[in-house]
N, C-alpha and C positions, 0 to 999 in steps of 0.2 A: 504494500500500500504506500503510495507516495506521501512524503512528509515535507511540508514547507518549513524551512529552517528559520527560526525566529532569533534575531541577533539582539533583541532587547531583553528577552528572558531565555537564557541559555538552557537547553534541555538535553539530556542524554538519551532521549528516545531513539531507539534503533542501535545504540552504541553500548548498551548495558554489559555485553560480554567482554568488553575491553577492560583490562586491568587499570587503565588510565582514562576511563570513560569521561570524566569531568574535563580533563585537558583536551581530549579529542573533540568533545562537544564545543569547547571554546574555539578550537581551531576551525571547526566546521562553521560556527557562527561568524568568525572573523572573515571567512570566504564569502558568506552570505551578505555581510555588511559591505564588503568591497564591491560586489556585483550590483547591489542595490544603489550604492552611492555613485558608482561610475557609469552604469548602464541602465539604471532603473529596472533591473532584472530581479525577479523573485527566485531565490535559490531553492530548488526542490530536489530532494534525494529520494531514492527508493532502495529497498533491500537489494543487495548484490545479486541474489538469486533471480530477482525480477528484472535486473538490468544486465543480464549475462552478455549481451552483445557489446555493451559499453566496456565491461570488465575485460572481455576478450580482446577488444580493439586496443585498449591500453596495454594489456599484457603482451600482445603481438608486437607492438612498437618497442616495448622494453626488451623483449627477446631478440628481435631482429636488428635493432640498432646497437645494443650493448651487451646482449647475452645475459640480461638480468631476469631472474625469476624470483618473485617476491614470495617469501616463505609464509608470511602471516596470511590468514584468511581475510578476504574482503568482506566488509560488513554492509557498506552502502555505496551507491554510485549515482552519478548525475551526468547527463549529457544535454547540451543546449547550444544554441548559436546566439551570439551577440554581435551586432554589426556583421562583419564578414569573417568572424572568428568562430570556429567550431571548438567548443570546450568540452572536456570530459574530466570528471573527478572520480576517484575511488578512495574510500576511507577504509583503512585496515584495522584489524583488532589490536595490533601492537601499538597503535597511535600514529601510524604513518598516513599521510595524505599524498596522493599522486595526482597531478593534473596534466592534461595534454592541451596545449594551446596550438591549434592548427588553423592557420589562416587559409581560407578557401581560395584566395587568389593564388595564381601559380607561383609568383615570386615572393609570396608573403612569408612572415615569420612563423616558424614552427618549432616548438620546444616541449620538453617534458620537465615538469617541476616536481621536486620532492619537498615536503614539509614534515618536520618531526614535531610532534606534540611535546609540550613542556614536560620534562621528566623522563622521556624515553631515551634509550640508548640508540646509537646509530646501528641499524640492522647490518649484519655481515655482508649481505648482497649489495649494500651501498657504501661499503667502507672505503672505496676508491675516491669518493666524492668529498670535496671540502664544503663545509656548511657554514653559511653566514648567519648571524643572529639578528633577530628583529623583535622588538617589544610590541605587545598587543594588550590592550585593556581587557579584551575578551579571552585571549589565549595564553597570557603570560609571555614567556620567551619562546619564540618560534625559531627553529633552525631550518634553513632552506638551502637548496642547491638545484641545479638544472643542467640539462644538456640540450643541444640543438639537434633537431631531427633532420637527417640528411636525405631520406628516401620518401617516396609517395605512399600514403596510406589512405 
């Protein structure tokens, strides 16, 4: 069942199985606030099982671009388009959030972003990446990294 993420009242709905559900909910709310403020887009997620095509697309890009396989189970996912950018998000049980920004224009920007919830360790499969820190009122300290997508998906 789809869930509209509220960034004024942070809720762990759908994330309860995560050992850091509160931090992951803050990270999810932080993303919702960003898209509302920048694009006037309402951020809606659904259980990963109901968004299998989105999860598969993200996992395919990770695998084909960098040979990355995420060990943690996905809990929720979201896919939408703002302006000419196709966005996909997957939120994982360990507190990881992965987003794909894929500009639909041929020469557009395309990248995969990783964000770590406050308090989580860097997963082994992402140990090659350097993570920058960012403060958030909703999510505490977020650590993030990214890589540029080179192929077509």
